[in-house]
C-alpha positions as CSV (number, residue, x, y, z in Angstrom):
1,M,21.2,-25.4,18.9
2,A,20.1,-26.1,22.4
3,G,18.4,-22.6,22.6
4,T,16.3,-23.3,19.5
5,T,12.7,-23.8,20.1
6,K,10.7,-26.1,18.0
7,L,7.3,-25.3,16.6
8,S,4.6,-27.7,15.5
9,V,3.9,-27.7,11.9
10,E,0.4,-26.2,12.6
11,K,1.9,-23.3,14.5
12,A,4.5,-22.7,11.9
13,L,1.9,-22.5,9.2
14,E,-0.3,-20.2,11.3
15,K,2.7,-17.9,11.7
16,L,3.5,-17.9,8.0
17,R,-0.1,-17.2,7.1
18,R,-0.3,-14.3,9.6
19,D,2.8,-12.7,8.1
20,E,1.4,-13.2,4.6
21,L,-1.9,-11.5,5.6
22,Q,-0.1,-8.5,7.1
23,K,2.0,-8.2,3.9
24,T,-1.1,-8.4,1.8
25,G,-2.8,-5.7,3.8
26,T,0.3,-3.4,3.3
27,E,0.3,-4.2,-0.4
28,Q,-3.4,-3.4,-0.6
29,R,-2.8,0.0,1.1
30,D,0.1,0.7,-1.2
31,E,-2.1,0.0,-4.3
32,K,-4.9,2.2,-3.0
33,T,-2.4,5.0,-2.3
34,E,-0.9,4.7,-5.8
35,A,-4.4,4.8,-7.4
36,L,-5.4,7.8,-5.3
37,Q,-2.2,9.6,-6.3
38,K,-2.9,8.9,-10.0
39,E,-6.4,10.2,-9.6
40,I,-5.1,13.4,-7.9
41,K,-2.7,14.0,-10.7
42,R,-5.4,13.4,-13.3
43,M,-7.7,15.9,-11.5
44,R,-5.0,18.5,-11.3
45,A,-4.3,18.2,-15.0
46,Q,-8.0,18.5,-15.8
47,R,-8.3,21.6,-13.6
48,Q,-5.4,23.2,-15.4
49,R,-7.1,22.5,-18.8
50,L,-10.4,23.8,-17.6
51,D,-9.1,26.9,-15.9
52,P,-6.1,28.2,-17.7
53,T,-6.2,31.5,-15.9
54,S,-5.4,29.9,-12.5
55,H,-1.9,30.4,-11.2
56,K,0.2,27.8,-9.6
57,R,1.0,28.2,-5.9
58,S,4.5,29.2,-5.1
């Protein structure tokens, strides 16, 4: 217990908020990535419907 450092309440709150902001940024990127992946999937399906003669790549 002697090696434990004490933080002021203000510094502890700042640290928690900073961690929360980083997490929020990551979550936002994940949501954007998921939305883009859905859009790509939709566009590929649309292309297949519009051009039935196209062949899938191997």
